[in-house]
N, C-alpha and C positions, 0 to 999 in steps of 0.2 A: 860175662860177669855172672857168677853163680847165684848171687843174692842181690835183690834190688828192691826199691820202694817206689810206689806210684801213688800220687794223691788222687783219690776219686772225688766225685762232685760233692760229697758230703764233708770233705776235708780229712777223712780217715786215710790211713796208709795201708796199702795192700802189699804184702810181702811175697816175693817171688823167689823160688829156689829150684835148682835142678835136683831131681829125685835120683837116688842111686839106682842104676839099672839092675843091679844084682839083688836089690831088696826094694822093689817099687812100692810095696805096701807100707814101708816104714814111714814115719812122720815125726821128724825131730822137733816139730812145733808143738806136739802134744804137751799140755800142761803149762806152756808159756803164756804170758799175758802182755798186752801192749795197751797202755792207758787204762789198765784195769779190766780189759776185755781179753778173753782167751784168743790166742792165735790159732787159726785153723787152716788146713789145706783146702784150697778152693778147686784145684784141678790138677791134671797131670803135667801141664806145662809143655813147652815146645821141645825140650831136650830131656833125654834120660841117660846122659853120659856121666852122671855123678857130679860131685861138687868140685869142679875144676879148680886147681890151684889152692885148695883149702885142705889143711891137715884133717885127716879123718876124725881125730879127737874132737874137732870143733863141731861135729855133727851130734854130739851128745847135747842134752837139753841145756845144761849149764854152759857148755862150750859154745853152742850157737848163740845163747843169750849174750855171752861176753863178746863174741864176734860181732853181732849186730850192734851192740852198744859202742864198740870201738870203731866200727866202720861207718856208722851213721849217727854220730853223737848229737847232731842237731835235730834229726828226725825221730830218733828212737830213745829219747831220754828216759822214757817210762817203761822200757822193756823190763819185765819182772821175772824172777825165777819162779818155778812152779809153786813153791810154798807161799809166794806172795800174791798169787792170783786171788781176786776178790771172791769171797764165799757166796754161795747161793742159799737163800732162805726161802722155805716154802711156808706160806701162811694164808689165812683167810683174808680175802680182799675187803677193803673198805667200800663204802657206797660210792665214793668218787672213783675208785679203781674199777668197780664194776661198770661205771659210765665209760671209762677208758676202754675196757674190754669190748663193750658194745661198739664204740667208735672204731676199734680195730676191725670188728666184723663188717662195719660199713666200708672200711678201706679194702676189705677182701671182696667186696661186691655182693655181700649177703643181703643188703637192703633191709636192715632192721627197722623197727618202728620208732617213730618219734616218742621219746619218753619210755621206751621199753625197759631201761635198766631198773627203774624203781619197781615196776610190776614183776619183773623176773626175780629180783632180789626178795620180794615179798614171799615168794614160794618157799624160800629157805635161806635166810640171811647168812647162814654159815656155809652155804653150798657153793661158794665161788672161791676158787683157790688160785694163787698166783706164785710164780717164782720171782724173787726179788734179788737183784744184784746191784750193789752200789747204790742202794736206795731207789732203784728204778725197777718197775715191773717189766720183765722180759718175756713172760709167757703166762697164760691163764687158761682156766677151764671151769665150766659149771658142772658140779656133781651134786645135783639137787636130790635130797631125800624127801620122798612123799611118804611120811610115816615110816614104819619099820619093815615094810614089805617090798617097796618099789622105789627105784631111783632112776635118774636120767642124766646122761652125759651130753654136754653140748658146749658151744663157744670155746672149742679147743683150738687155741691160736698161740703161736709163738711169733714174737716181733720179727719181721723179715731180716733185720740186721743182726739178729742173735740166733738164727737157725743153725743147726749143725753142732750145737754146743751142749746138747743133752737137756736143755730146759723143758722142752716139750714132753719128753719122756718122764721127767721129774714130776710135772704137774699131773700127767696122766696117772702115774702110779699113786700119787697122793689122792687124786679124786676117786680112783677105784677102791683104794684102801678105805676111804671115808664111807663108801656105800656098802662095803662089807659083803654080807651074804644075801643082800636084797636081789630080787630080779632087777636087772639094769637094762634100760633101753637106750638107743641112740639112733640118729638118722645119719647114715654114712654115704658119702659120695662114692661114685663107682670105683674110682682109682684106689680108695682105701678099703673097699669091701673085703678083699683077701686078707689084709692086715688085721681087720677086726675079727674075721673068722679065726685067724690064728690065735687071737686073744680069747677065744671062747664064745664069741657072739654068733648067733644063728639068724639068718635072714627070715623075716616074717612076711613082708610084702614090699613092693616098690611104691614110691610116691612120685607123682609127676607135677611139676610146677606149671600151671596154666596162667597165662597173662593176656591182658587185653581188655576191651570194653565190650561186654556182651550186647549184641544188637538184636532186638525182636524177642528177647526172652520174656515169657509171660508166666505168671503163677496164679494158682487158684485156691490159695489158702488165706485165712485171715492172719495178718502179721501186725505186730505192734511192738513198741519199744519196751525194753525190760525196765521195770521200776524197782527201786531199792527194796520195796516190801516183798518183791517176788524172788529175791536172791535165794532163799531157802529152797524154793521149787527148782530153780536152776541148778543148785548144788546137788540136789537129789537126782536130777536127770543126768547131769554131767557124770555122776558116779557110775551110771550104766555104760558110758562111752569111754571114759578114761580109766586107766588101770588102778588109780588110787584116789582117795579124797584129796582135794587141793583148795580148801576153803579160803585160806589167806590169799593165795594167788588170784582166785576168781573174784573175790571182793574188790581187788585192785583192778583186775582186767576188765570188769564190767562197767567201770566208772567212765564218765565223759573225760576227755573228748572222744574216747572210743565209742563206736556206734554198736549198741547191743540190741538185737531184735529177737523176738520169740514168736512161736506159733502155738496156738492152743486148739485142741479138738474136744470132742465130747467126753473124752476120758482124761482130760488134763493136758499138760504140756506135751507137745508133739515134736519140739525141736527148738534150737536157738543157734544164733550165729553172731559173730563179732567182726567188725572191720576197724582197722586202725591205720592212721596215716603213716606212711613210711618215707624214706628219703626219696623214693620214686613211687608215686601212686599210693594205693591202699592195698593192704593185705587182709584177706578174709581168713579167720581162724580163731576159734574152732567153728566148724559148721557141722553140727550134729542134728540128726533128724530121724524120725521113724521110717520115712520112706523118701524116694527120690522126688516126688511131687512137692513135699514139704521143703526139702532142701532147695529145690529150684525157686519156690516161692520166697524163701529167705534171701536167696541170691538176687532176685528181682528187687526186693525192698532195699537191700544193702547197696545195690547198683544205683538206685535212685537217690541215695543219700550221700554219694561220694563225689558230687560236683563234677561229673563228667570225666574223672581221671581214670587211669588204667587200674584194673584190679588184678591181684595175684593170689592164687590159692593153691595149696599143696594137697593134691587129691590122691588117695590110695588107688593104685591101678586096678584093684579089684572092683571098683565102682564103674563098671564098663558102660552101663547106660548113661550114667551121669556125665562121664567124660565125653561120650559121643555127643550129648546135647551141648556141652560147653564148646566143643569144636564147631558144631553146626551154627552156633551164634557168634562165632568169630574169635573165640579165645584160642590162643596158640600154645601147644605144649612146648615146654623148654627142658631144663635140666631135671634129672631124676636123682632121687636118693633111695636108700634101702633102709626100712625100719628093721632093726636087729635087736635081739634080746640075748642076754646072758643069764643063766640060772633058771631058765624056764620061760613059759609064755604066760602073760597076764590073762585074766579071765573077763576082760571087758567085751562089749558087743561090737565087733568091727563093722557089722552091717550098718550101724547107725553113724559111722564116721565118714562124712563126705568131704571134710577138709580138716587136716590136723591143726592143732592150736598154733604151734610154732616149732620150727626145727631145733630151736635152742633148748626147749624144755619138754618137748613131746606133744 
């Protein structure tokens, strides 16, 4: 049988057809839709002997549409011609849709923080873009502009059941267009590094996720909680470590229930760190400090305030001494990402970055 339908566990119908062996790259499903969703070729199939017993004219888009509707009237009542496929709209996401995008990130295993969506959106409320089809979000991306000079790409996700339909590329293009001529950063996983390089991004450094509960870690600096009155001091210090001002974001990020700690020395603020509860354990970020001793002292204090749960921190691989201590006290290196920039390299001080703030916003 050249064409068939199989109900999968979600109740959707998968279409199976034999591909013409003389033109294996052809796809007569292009542009067709079923129940408002584009039909797409999933694989090569077991046979490549052509459409047996079917007139070749039926392999045109309209012909196949009519054939399917006639052969499976009960299952394929909603097969639509290409012109009837539901349009895609690209627009700014609402607050609730940003919540949904963060939930998608949790589903991908990214372990976002509890309540992250509101803080991330505070950085740039217009910086979250989605593809909408039939009133449903099918893909999203964060393209956050930190002023006129710097932007960051993250939360780049297409819903698993809508992949391969061009929605991911559509939101990527929209996000990059929004950021324009700014220096743009992202944290890319290894399998996407070449793809991002092809798009003009240049690797800057690797980051390594360390996870676990540090045992026996000691610090020798005075550490205390960040008070609201000290926000201006934190903002000034952060500007040394992050590529652009981000006041709106930090005012939200420093608020409870996140745990924000700071270290002061004879010349003023020497570093600060934030820990937040996630789906699993706590994440530390940012962790910015003048030196490794201050960074370790902040880690000690944050560890003591996280109720015995696992900590996760994304550390630039260039912080060799710091990563060696983390491993010595029982934290385990896991997956890596690559910080990449397009349009130049920002002028912040990487030597003070012991833990990046978040993979989503830099």
